[in-house]
Backbone as XML, in Angstrom:
<?xml version="1.0"?>
<chain id="A" units="angstrom">
  <residue number="1" name="MET">
    <atom name="N" x="6.589" y="-12.302" z="36.244"/>
    <atom name="CA" x="7.054" y="-11.653" z="35.033"/>
    <atom name="C" x="6.200" y="-12.055" z="33.830"/>
  </residue>
  <residue number="2" name="PHE">
    <atom name="N" x="5.734" y="-13.299" z="33.834"/>
    <atom name="CA" x="4.967" y="-13.789" z="32.683"/>
    <atom name="C" x="3.711" y="-12.956" z="32.464"/>
  </residue>
  <residue number="3" name="PHE">
    <atom name="N" x="3.048" y="-12.578" z="33.549"/>
    <atom name="CA" x="1.791" y="-11.854" z="33.427"/>
    <atom name="C" x="1.993" y="-10.341" z="33.401"/>
  </residue>
  <residue number="4" name="LYS">
    <atom name="N" x="3.091" y="-9.844" z="33.942"/>
    <atom name="CA" x="3.305" y="-8.404" z="34.025"/>
    <atom name="C" x="4.080" y="-7.839" z="32.839"/>
  </residue>
  <residue number="5" name="SER">
    <atom name="N" x="4.951" y="-8.628" z="32.258"/>
    <atom name="CA" x="5.795" y="-8.147" z="31.163"/>
    <atom name="C" x="5.231" y="-8.587" z="29.822"/>
  </residue>
  <residue number="6" name="LYS">
    <atom name="N" x="5.431" y="-7.740" z="28.833"/>
    <atom name="CA" x="5.015" y="-8.101" z="27.484"/>
    <atom name="C" x="6.037" y="-9.066" z="26.908"/>
  </residue>
  <residue number="7" name="ARG">
    <atom name="N" x="5.545" y="-10.162" z="26.383"/>
    <atom name="CA" x="6.435" y="-11.161" z="25.786"/>
    <atom name="C" x="6.711" y="-10.792" z="24.337"/>
  </residue>
  <residue number="8" name="PRO">
    <atom name="N" x="7.922" y="-11.086" z="23.852"/>
    <atom name="CA" x="8.198" y="-10.821" z="22.437"/>
    <atom name="C" x="7.372" y="-11.749" z="21.552"/>
  </residue>
  <residue number="9" name="ALA">
    <atom name="N" x="7.140" y="-11.315" z="20.341"/>
    <atom name="CA" x="6.398" y="-12.146" z="19.388"/>
    <atom name="C" x="7.167" y="-13.438" z="19.138"/>
  </residue>
  <residue number="10" name="ASP">
    <atom name="N" x="6.433" y="-14.479" z="18.786"/>
    <atom name="CA" x="7.079" y="-15.758" z="18.485"/>
    <atom name="C" x="8.050" y="-15.586" z="17.326"/>
  </residue>
  <residue number="11" name="LEU">
    <atom name="N" x="9.166" y="-16.266" z="17.424"/>
    <atom name="CA" x="10.198" y="-16.201" z="16.397"/>
    <atom name="C" x="9.678" y="-16.806" z="15.096"/>
  </residue>
  <residue number="12" name="LYS">
    <atom name="N" x="9.889" y="-16.134" z="14.004"/>
    <atom name="CA" x="9.469" y="-16.631" z="12.691"/>
    <atom name="C" x="10.696" y="-17.058" z="11.894"/>
  </residue>
  <residue number="13" name="THR">
    <atom name="N" x="10.616" y="-18.260" z="11.365"/>
    <atom name="CA" x="11.685" y="-18.789" z="10.511"/>
    <atom name="C" x="11.091" y="-19.045" z="9.133"/>
  </residue>
  <residue number="14" name="ASN">
    <atom name="N" x="11.845" y="-19.653" z="8.281"/>
    <atom name="CA" x="11.336" y="-19.985" z="6.945"/>
    <atom name="C" x="10.655" y="-21.344" z="6.915"/>
  </residue>
  <residue number="15" name="SER">
    <atom name="N" x="10.519" y="-21.968" z="8.060"/>
    <atom name="CA" x="9.957" y="-23.308" z="8.131"/>
    <atom name="C" x="8.718" y="-23.304" z="9.026"/>
  </residue>
  <residue number="16" name="LYS">
    <atom name="N" x="7.589" y="-23.777" z="8.500"/>
    <atom name="CA" x="6.365" y="-23.845" z="9.300"/>
    <atom name="C" x="6.523" y="-24.834" z="10.451"/>
  </residue>
  <residue number="17" name="ILE">
    <atom name="N" x="7.220" y="-25.927" z="10.199"/>
    <atom name="CA" x="7.443" y="-26.932" z="11.238"/>
    <atom name="C" x="8.283" y="-26.332" z="12.362"/>
  </residue>
  <residue number="18" name="ASN">
    <atom name="N" x="9.337" y="-25.618" z="12.001"/>
    <atom name="CA" x="10.204" y="-24.985" z="12.995"/>
    <atom name="C" x="9.445" y="-23.934" z="13.803"/>
  </residue>
  <residue number="19" name="ASP">
    <atom name="N" x="8.583" y="-23.156" z="13.141"/>
    <atom name="CA" x="7.781" y="-22.145" z="13.825"/>
    <atom name="C" x="6.856" y="-22.791" z="14.857"/>
  </residue>
  <residue number="20" name="LYS">
    <atom name="N" x="6.217" y="-23.890" z="14.483"/>
    <atom name="CA" x="5.329" y="-24.591" z="15.413"/>
    <atom name="C" x="6.133" y="-25.225" z="16.550"/>
  </residue>
  <residue number="21" name="LEU">
    <atom name="N" x="7.296" y="-25.758" z="16.235"/>
    <atom name="CA" x="8.146" y="-26.366" z="17.252"/>
    <atom name="C" x="8.562" y="-25.336" z="18.297"/>
  </residue>
  <residue number="22" name="ILE">
    <atom name="N" x="8.889" y="-24.137" z="17.860"/>
    <atom name="CA" x="9.278" y="-23.062" z="18.780"/>
    <atom name="C" x="8.148" y="-22.770" z="19.766"/>
  </residue>
  <residue number="23" name="VAL">
    <atom name="N" x="6.936" y="-22.642" z="19.249"/>
    <atom name="CA" x="5.782" y="-22.352" z="20.103"/>
    <atom name="C" x="5.533" y="-23.497" z="21.080"/>
  </residue>
  <residue number="24" name="TRP">
    <atom name="N" x="5.604" y="-24.731" z="20.598"/>
    <atom name="CA" x="5.352" y="-25.887" z="21.459"/>
    <atom name="C" x="6.407" y="-26.047" z="22.540"/>
  </residue>
  <residue number="25" name="VAL">
    <atom name="N" x="7.664" y="-25.754" z="22.212"/>
    <atom name="CA" x="8.735" y="-25.855" z="23.215"/>
    <atom name="C" x="8.485" y="-24.850" z="24.331"/>
  </residue>
  <residue number="26" name="HIS">
    <atom name="N" x="8.131" y="-23.628" z="23.964"/>
    <atom name="CA" x="7.865" y="-22.610" z="24.985"/>
    <atom name="C" x="6.654" y="-22.993" z="25.845"/>
  </residue>
  <residue number="27" name="ASN">
    <atom name="N" x="5.598" y="-23.462" z="25.216"/>
    <atom name="CA" x="4.418" y="-23.883" z="25.977"/>
    <atom name="C" x="4.719" y="-25.085" z="26.865"/>
  </residue>
  <residue number="28" name="LEU">
    <atom name="N" x="5.538" y="-26.003" z="26.359"/>
    <atom name="CA" x="5.904" y="-27.186" z="27.131"/>
    <atom name="C" x="6.694" y="-26.811" z="28.384"/>
  </residue>
  <residue number="29" name="PHE">
    <atom name="N" x="7.523" y="-25.773" z="28.292"/>
    <atom name="CA" x="8.235" y="-25.293" z="29.477"/>
    <atom name="C" x="7.244" y="-24.926" z="30.586"/>
  </residue>
  <residue number="30" name="TYR">
    <atom name="N" x="6.215" y="-24.170" z="30.247"/>
    <atom name="CA" x="5.247" y="-23.747" z="31.253"/>
    <atom name="C" x="4.479" y="-24.940" z="31.822"/>
  </residue>
  <residue number="31" name="ILE">
    <atom name="N" x="4.093" y="-25.857" z="30.971"/>
    <atom name="CA" x="3.371" y="-27.049" z="31.432"/>
    <atom name="C" x="4.247" y="-27.881" z="32.362"/>
  </residue>
  <residue number="32" name="LEU">
    <atom name="N" x="5.503" y="-28.076" z="31.987"/>
    <atom name="CA" x="6.415" y="-28.879" z="32.804"/>
    <atom name="C" x="6.719" y="-28.213" z="34.141"/>
  </residue>
  <residue number="33" name="LEU">
    <atom name="N" x="6.871" y="-26.897" z="34.149"/>
    <atom name="CA" x="7.129" y="-26.201" z="35.408"/>
    <atom name="C" x="5.947" y="-26.350" z="36.366"/>
  </residue>
  <residue number="34" name="PHE">
    <atom name="N" x="4.746" y="-26.275" z="35.836"/>
    <atom name="CA" x="3.555" y="-26.480" z="36.658"/>
    <atom name="C" x="3.509" y="-27.928" z="37.162"/>
  </residue>
  <residue number="35" name="ALA">
    <atom name="N" x="3.770" y="-28.881" z="36.272"/>
    <atom name="CA" x="3.704" y="-30.300" z="36.628"/>
    <atom name="C" x="4.770" y="-30.679" z="37.658"/>
  </residue>
  <residue number="36" name="ILE">
    <atom name="N" x="5.990" y="-30.160" z="37.510"/>
    <atom name="CA" x="7.052" y="-30.521" z="38.462"/>
    <atom name="C" x="6.773" y="-29.914" z="39.835"/>
  </residue>
  <residue number="37" name="THR">
    <atom name="N" x="6.099" y="-28.764" z="39.860"/>
    <atom name="CA" x="5.703" y="-28.178" z="41.140"/>
    <atom name="C" x="4.684" y="-29.072" z="41.841"/>
  </residue>
  <residue number="38" name="ILE">
    <atom name="N" x="3.689" y="-29.526" z="41.094"/>
    <atom name="CA" x="2.658" y="-30.402" z="41.661"/>
    <atom name="C" x="3.274" y="-31.720" z="42.136"/>
  </residue>
  <residue number="39" name="SER">
    <atom name="N" x="4.166" y="-32.297" z="41.333"/>
    <atom name="CA" x="4.780" y="-33.571" z="41.733"/>
    <atom name="C" x="5.712" y="-33.390" z="42.930"/>
  </residue>
  <residue number="40" name="GLY">
    <atom name="N" x="6.343" y="-32.233" z="43.044"/>
    <atom name="CA" x="7.192" y="-31.953" z="44.205"/>
    <atom name="C" x="6.370" y="-31.847" z="45.476"/>
  </residue>
  <residue number="41" name="ILE">
    <atom name="N" x="5.242" y="-31.148" z="45.377"/>
    <atom name="CA" x="4.346" y="-31.037" z="46.535"/>
    <atom name="C" x="3.814" y="-32.416" z="46.919"/>
  </residue>
  <residue number="42" name="ALA">
    <atom name="N" x="3.436" y="-33.206" z="45.916"/>
    <atom name="CA" x="2.942" y="-34.561" z="46.191"/>
    <atom name="C" x="4.026" y="-35.419" z="46.843"/>
  </residue>
  <residue number="43" name="SER">
    <atom name="N" x="5.264" y="-35.257" z="46.413"/>
    <atom name="CA" x="6.375" y="-36.020" z="47.006"/>
    <atom name="C" x="6.583" y="-35.638" z="48.464"/>
  </residue>
  <residue number="44" name="ILE">
    <atom name="N" x="6.487" y="-34.345" z="48.743"/>
    <atom name="CA" x="6.661" y="-33.874" z="50.124"/>
    <atom name="C" x="5.547" y="-34.418" z="51.015"/>
  </residue>
  <residue number="45" name="LEU">
    <atom name="N" x="4.319" y="-34.321" z="50.526"/>
    <atom name="CA" x="3.177" y="-34.752" z="51.338"/>
    <atom name="C" x="3.151" y="-36.263" z="51.548"/>
  </residue>
  <residue number="46" name="SER">
    <atom name="N" x="3.432" y="-37.019" z="50.488"/>
    <atom name="CA" x="3.358" y="-38.475" z="50.612"/>
    <atom name="C" x="4.632" y="-39.105" z="51.172"/>
  </residue>
  <residue number="47" name="GLY">
    <atom name="N" x="5.700" y="-38.320" z="51.243"/>
    <atom name="CA" x="6.972" y="-38.864" z="51.721"/>
    <atom name="C" x="7.195" y="-38.739" z="53.211"/>
  </residue>
  <residue number="48" name="GLY">
    <atom name="N" x="6.247" y="-38.135" z="53.922"/>
    <atom name="CA" x="6.387" y="-38.006" z="55.364"/>
    <atom name="C" x="7.227" y="-36.824" z="55.801"/>
  </residue>
  <residue number="49" name="TYR">
    <atom name="N" x="7.560" y="-35.936" z="54.871"/>
    <atom name="CA" x="8.414" y="-34.797" z="55.202"/>
    <atom name="C" x="7.715" y="-33.796" z="56.129"/>
  </residue>
  <residue number="50" name="VAL">
    <atom name="N" x="6.415" y="-33.623" z="55.945"/>
    <atom name="CA" x="5.665" y="-32.694" z="56.798"/>
    <atom name="C" x="5.672" y="-33.195" z="58.235"/>
  </residue>
  <residue number="51" name="GLU">
    <atom name="N" x="5.394" y="-34.465" z="58.410"/>
    <atom name="CA" x="5.388" y="-35.058" z="59.747"/>
    <atom name="C" x="6.778" y="-34.976" z="60.389"/>
  </residue>
  <residue number="52" name="ALA">
    <atom name="N" x="7.807" y="-35.196" z="59.578"/>
    <atom name="CA" x="9.173" y="-35.137" z="60.089"/>
    <atom name="C" x="9.527" y="-33.722" z="60.551"/>
  </residue>
  <residue number="53" name="LEU">
    <atom name="N" x="9.100" y="-32.728" z="59.798"/>
    <atom name="CA" x="9.364" y="-31.344" z="60.194"/>
    <atom name="C" x="8.582" y="-30.962" z="61.445"/>
  </residue>
  <residue number="54" name="GLU">
    <atom name="N" x="7.328" y="-31.370" z="61.490"/>
    <atom name="CA" x="6.494" y="-31.016" z="62.647"/>
    <atom name="C" x="6.995" y="-31.673" z="63.935"/>
  </residue>
  <residue number="55" name="SER">
    <atom name="N" x="7.407" y="-32.922" z="63.835"/>
    <atom name="CA" x="7.850" y="-33.651" z="65.019"/>
    <atom name="C" x="9.355" y="-33.550" z="65.247"/>
  </residue>
  <residue number="56" name="GLN">
    <atom name="N" x="10.058" y="-33.020" z="64.257"/>
    <atom name="CA" x="11.525" y="-32.942" z="64.277"/>
    <atom name="C" x="12.152" y="-34.320" z="64.462"/>
  </residue>
  <residue number="57" name="ASN">
    <atom name="N" x="11.544" y="-35.288" z="63.756"/>
    <atom name="CA" x="11.996" y="-36.670" z="63.835"/>
    <atom name="C" x="12.072" y="-37.218" z="62.408"/>
  </residue>
  <residue number="58" name="ILE">
    <atom name="N" x="13.279" y="-37.532" z="61.950"/>
    <atom name="CA" x="13.450" y="-37.987" z="60.569"/>
    <atom name="C" x="12.939" y="-39.408" z="60.336"/>
  </residue>
  <residue number="59" name="GLN">
    <atom name="N" x="12.527" y="-40.084" z="61.376"/>
    <atom name="CA" x="11.991" y="-41.440" z="61.247"/>
    <atom name="C" x="10.711" y="-41.461" z="60.417"/>
  </residue>
  <residue number="60" name="TYR">
    <atom name="N" x="10.023" y="-40.326" z="60.306"/>
    <atom name="CA" x="8.776" y="-40.261" z="59.546"/>
    <atom name="C" x="9.011" y="-40.225" z="58.034"/>
  </residue>
  <residue number="61" name="ILE">
    <atom name="N" x="10.224" y="-39.905" z="57.617"/>
    <atom name="CA" x="10.514" y="-39.814" z="56.185"/>
    <atom name="C" x="10.609" y="-41.217" z="55.595"/>
  </residue>
  <residue number="62" name="LYS">
    <atom name="N" x="9.839" y="-41.440" z="54.549"/>
    <atom name="CA" x="9.819" y="-42.753" z="53.894"/>
    <atom name="C" x="11.063" y="-42.923" z="53.014"/>
  </residue>
  <residue number="63" name="ALA">
    <atom name="N" x="11.387" y="-44.152" z="52.695"/>
    <atom name="CA" x="12.481" y="-44.440" z="51.769"/>
    <atom name="C" x="12.082" y="-43.964" z="50.374"/>
  </residue>
  <residue number="64" name="GLU">
    <atom name="N" x="13.065" y="-43.550" z="49.594"/>
    <atom name="CA" x="12.792" y="-43.003" z="48.256"/>
    <atom name="C" x="11.945" y="-43.930" z="47.403"/>
  </residue>
  <residue number="65" name="GLN">
    <atom name="N" x="12.207" y="-45.224" z="47.449"/>
    <atom name="CA" x="11.468" y="-46.168" z="46.612"/>
    <atom name="C" x="10.007" y="-46.307" z="47.047"/>
  </residue>
  <residue number="66" name="ASN">
    <atom name="N" x="9.648" y="-45.827" z="48.236"/>
    <atom name="CA" x="8.273" y="-45.898" z="48.714"/>
    <atom name="C" x="7.476" y="-44.620" z="48.441"/>
  </residue>
  <residue number="67" name="ILE">
    <atom name="N" x="8.114" y="-43.639" z="47.862"/>
    <atom name="CA" x="7.428" y="-42.384" z="47.535"/>
    <atom name="C" x="7.111" y="-42.414" z="46.039"/>
  </residue>
  <residue number="68" name="LYS">
    <atom name="N" x="5.866" y="-42.743" z="45.686"/>
    <atom name="CA" x="5.488" y="-42.928" z="44.285"/>
    <atom name="C" x="5.629" y="-41.651" z="43.464"/>
  </residue>
  <residue number="69" name="ALA">
    <atom name="N" x="5.281" y="-40.521" z="44.031"/>
    <atom name="CA" x="5.335" y="-39.260" z="43.287"/>
    <atom name="C" x="6.766" y="-38.840" z="42.966"/>
  </residue>
  <residue number="70" name="LEU">
    <atom name="N" x="7.730" y="-39.349" z="43.700"/>
    <atom name="CA" x="9.122" y="-38.972" z="43.490"/>
    <atom name="C" x="9.643" y="-39.433" z="42.129"/>
  </residue>
  <residue number="71" name="GLY">
    <atom name="N" x="9.193" y="-40.595" z="41.684"/>
    <atom name="CA" x="9.600" y="-41.081" z="40.360"/>
    <atom name="C" x="9.142" y="-40.150" z="39.256"/>
  </residue>
  <residue number="72" name="GLY">
    <atom name="N" x="7.907" y="-39.682" z="39.351"/>
    <atom name="CA" x="7.391" y="-38.729" z="38.373"/>
    <atom name="C" x="8.126" y="-37.412" z="38.438"/>
  </residue>
  <residue number="73" name="HIS">
    <atom name="N" x="8.458" y="-36.989" z="39.646"/>
    <atom name="CA" x="9.186" y="-35.739" z="39.833"/>
    <atom name="C" x="10.566" y="-35.820" z="39.177"/>
  </residue>
  <residue number="74" name="GLU">
    <atom name="N" x="11.234" y="-36.938" z="39.372"/>
    <atom name="CA" x="12.555" y="-37.133" z="38.773"/>
    <atom name="C" x="12.468" y="-37.187" z="37.251"/>
  </residue>
  <residue number="75" name="LEU">
    <atom name="N" x="11.444" y="-37.836" z="36.722"/>
    <atom name="CA" x="11.257" y="-37.906" z="35.277"/>
    <atom name="C" x="11.008" y="-36.514" z="34.694"/>
  </residue>
  <residue number="76" name="LEU">
    <atom name="N" x="10.166" y="-35.736" z="35.351"/>
    <atom name="CA" x="9.894" y="-34.371" z="34.888"/>
    <atom name="C" x="11.165" y="-33.523" z="34.915"/>
  </residue>
  <residue number="77" name="ALA">
    <atom name="N" x="11.981" y="-33.693" z="35.947"/>
    <atom name="CA" x="13.244" y="-32.952" z="36.024"/>
    <atom name="C" x="14.163" y="-33.318" z="34.857"/>
  </residue>
  <residue number="78" name="LEU">
    <atom name="N" x="14.213" y="-34.583" z="34.505"/>
    <atom name="CA" x="15.025" y="-35.023" z="33.369"/>
    <atom name="C" x="14.505" y="-34.440" z="32.058"/>
  </residue>
  <residue number="79" name="ILE">
    <atom name="N" x="13.194" y="-34.439" z="31.885"/>
    <atom name="CA" x="12.607" y="-33.884" z="30.661"/>
    <atom name="C" x="12.900" y="-32.391" z="30.564"/>
  </residue>
  <residue number="80" name="ILE">
    <atom name="N" x="12.792" y="-31.674" z="31.690"/>
    <atom name="CA" x="13.098" y="-30.242" z="31.680"/>
    <atom name="C" x="14.561" y="-30.016" z="31.329"/>
  </residue>
  <residue number="81" name="LEU">
    <atom name="N" x="15.454" y="-30.825" z="31.871"/>
    <atom name="CA" x="16.880" y="-30.697" z="31.567"/>
    <atom name="C" x="17.138" y="-30.898" z="30.076"/>
  </residue>
  <residue number="82" name="ILE">
    <atom name="N" x="16.541" y="-31.923" z="29.498"/>
    <atom name="CA" x="16.701" y="-32.189" z="28.067"/>
    <atom name="C" x="16.130" y="-31.034" z="27.241"/>
  </residue>
  <residue number="83" name="LEU">
    <atom name="N" x="14.980" y="-30.517" z="27.665"/>
    <atom name="CA" x="14.353" y="-29.411" z="26.951"/>
    <atom name="C" x="15.198" y="-28.142" z="27.028"/>
  </residue>
  <residue number="84" name="VAL">
    <atom name="N" x="15.812" y="-27.878" z="28.180"/>
    <atom name="CA" x="16.690" y="-26.715" z="28.308"/>
    <atom name="C" x="17.896" y="-26.860" z="27.385"/>
  </residue>
  <residue number="85" name="LEU">
    <atom name="N" x="18.483" y="-28.039" z="27.358"/>
    <atom name="CA" x="19.635" y="-28.269" z="26.470"/>
    <atom name="C" x="19.243" y="-28.098" z="24.997"/>
  </residue>
  <residue number="86" name="ALA">
    <atom name="N" x="18.074" y="-28.606" z="24.621"/>
    <atom name="CA" x="17.597" y="-28.440" z="23.246"/>
    <atom name="C" x="17.326" y="-26.972" z="22.944"/>
  </residue>
  <residue number="87" name="HIS">
    <atom name="N" x="16.806" y="-26.259" z="23.925"/>
    <atom name="CA" x="16.520" y="-24.840" z="23.761"/>
    <atom name="C" x="17.811" y="-24.052" z="23.543"/>
  </residue>
  <residue number="88" name="VAL">
    <atom name="N" x="18.824" y="-24.333" z="24.339"/>
    <atom name="CA" x="20.121" y="-23.666" z="24.188"/>
    <atom name="C" x="20.737" y="-24.012" z="22.833"/>
  </residue>
  <residue number="89" name="ALA">
    <atom name="N" x="20.614" y="-25.254" z="22.413"/>
    <atom name="CA" x="21.123" y="-25.651" z="21.101"/>
    <atom name="C" x="20.399" y="-24.882" z="19.991"/>
  </residue>
  <residue number="90" name="GLY">
    <atom name="N" x="19.099" y="-24.675" z="20.146"/>
    <atom name="CA" x="18.344" y="-23.905" z="19.158"/>
    <atom name="C" x="18.784" y="-22.463" z="19.096"/>
  </residue>
  <residue number="91" name="VAL">
    <atom name="N" x="19.056" y="-21.865" z="20.241"/>
    <atom name="CA" x="19.550" y="-20.477" z="20.268"/>
    <atom name="C" x="20.904" y="-20.390" z="19.580"/>
  </residue>
  <residue number="92" name="ILE">
    <atom name="N" x="21.785" y="-21.334" z="19.876"/>
    <atom name="CA" x="23.113" y="-21.351" z="19.245"/>
    <atom name="C" x="22.980" y="-21.550" z="17.743"/>
  </residue>
  <residue number="93" name="LYS">
    <atom name="N" x="22.081" y="-22.430" z="17.318"/>
    <atom name="CA" x="21.852" y="-22.671" z="15.888"/>
    <atom name="C" x="21.397" y="-21.388" z="15.190"/>
  </residue>
  <residue number="94" name="HIS">
    <atom name="N" x="20.451" y="-20.684" z="15.809"/>
    <atom name="CA" x="19.982" y="-19.436" z="15.212"/>
    <atom name="C" x="21.107" y="-18.412" z="15.138"/>
  </residue>
  <residue number="95" name="TYR">
    <atom name="N" x="21.951" y="-18.396" z="16.147"/>
    <atom name="CA" x="23.034" y="-17.424" z="16.189"/>
    <atom name="C" x="24.089" y="-17.725" z="15.129"/>
  </residue>
  <residue number="96" name="ILE">
    <atom name="N" x="24.443" y="-18.997" z="14.968"/>
    <atom name="CA" x="25.506" y="-19.374" z="14.031"/>
    <atom name="C" x="24.982" y="-19.472" z="12.596"/>
  </residue>
  <residue number="97" name="LYS">
    <atom name="N" x="23.923" y="-20.235" z="12.399"/>
    <atom name="CA" x="23.430" y="-20.505" z="11.045"/>
    <atom name="C" x="22.732" y="-19.290" z="10.429"/>
  </residue>
  <residue number="98" name="ASN">
    <atom name="N" x="21.875" y="-18.639" z="11.188"/>
    <atom name="CA" x="21.070" y="-17.550" z="10.641"/>
    <atom name="C" x="21.664" y="-16.172" z="10.921"/>
  </residue>
  <residue number="99" name="LYS">
    <atom name="N" x="22.786" y="-16.141" z="11.636"/>
    <atom name="CA" x="23.415" y="-14.873" z="12.025"/>
    <atom name="C" x="22.396" y="-13.962" z="12.711"/>
  </residue>
  <residue number="100" name="GLU">
    <atom name="N" x="21.594" y="-14.561" z="13.580"/>
    <atom name="CA" x="20.495" y="-13.865" z="14.218"/>
    <atom name="C" x="20.677" y="-13.938" z="15.736"/>
  </residue>
  <residue number="101" name="ASN">
    <atom name="N" x="20.746" y="-12.788" z="16.386"/>
    <atom name="CA" x="20.903" y="-12.757" z="17.838"/>
    <atom name="C" x="19.520" y="-12.753" z="18.470"/>
  </residue>
  <residue number="102" name="THR">
    <atom name="N" x="19.024" y="-13.934" z="18.814"/>
    <atom name="CA" x="17.675" y="-14.052" z="19.371"/>
    <atom name="C" x="17.581" y="-13.491" z="20.785"/>
  </residue>
  <residue number="103" name="LEU">
    <atom name="N" x="18.713" y="-13.342" z="21.466"/>
    <atom name="CA" x="18.680" y="-12.791" z="22.818"/>
    <atom name="C" x="18.283" y="-11.314" z="22.821"/>
  </residue>
  <residue number="104" name="LYS">
    <atom name="N" x="18.538" y="-10.612" z="21.728"/>
    <atom name="CA" x="18.137" y="-9.208" z="21.636"/>
    <atom name="C" x="16.619" y="-9.060" z="21.746"/>
  </residue>
  <residue number="105" name="ARG">
    <atom name="N" x="15.901" y="-10.074" z="21.337"/>
    <atom name="CA" x="14.437" y="-10.012" z="21.356"/>
    <atom name="C" x="13.878" y="-10.005" z="22.773"/>
  </residue>
  <residue number="106" name="ILE">
    <atom name="N" x="14.590" y="-10.612" z="23.724"/>
    <atom name="CA" x="14.038" y="-10.735" z="25.064"/>
    <atom name="C" x="14.652" y="-9.758" z="26.060"/>
  </residue>
  <residue number="107" name="LEU">
    <atom name="N" x="15.800" y="-9.219" z="25.747"/>
    <atom name="CA" x="16.446" y="-8.281" z="26.678"/>
    <atom name="C" x="15.975" y="-6.861" z="26.383"/>
  </residue>
  <residue number="108" name="PRO">
    <atom name="N" x="15.687" y="-6.099" z="27.440"/>
    <atom name="CA" x="15.200" y="-4.717" z="27.219"/>
    <atom name="C" x="16.287" y="-3.790" z="26.714"/>
  </residue>
</chain>
């Protein structure tokens, strides 16, 4: 959808800082989604999951504390969760404070 659909213009507020924050939050979402995908693949490969699936033997799966990429994956998931909550709070703020329905901008 990102490449096929036209994205709405960036939201403009009366604050330059807020305008830049909006752009950075959206860009950070894309960066984090890419990073969590890479860390998930690294966790699968380094955790012995491929070997376990191929051999159908769970003995190949390493303990969570021995999978280094898993810590990064969990951290990225937490950051994405916090960012989603902040994003929802921003939408609610725009709706209540500015009487602006920002969802109209993205829905056809």
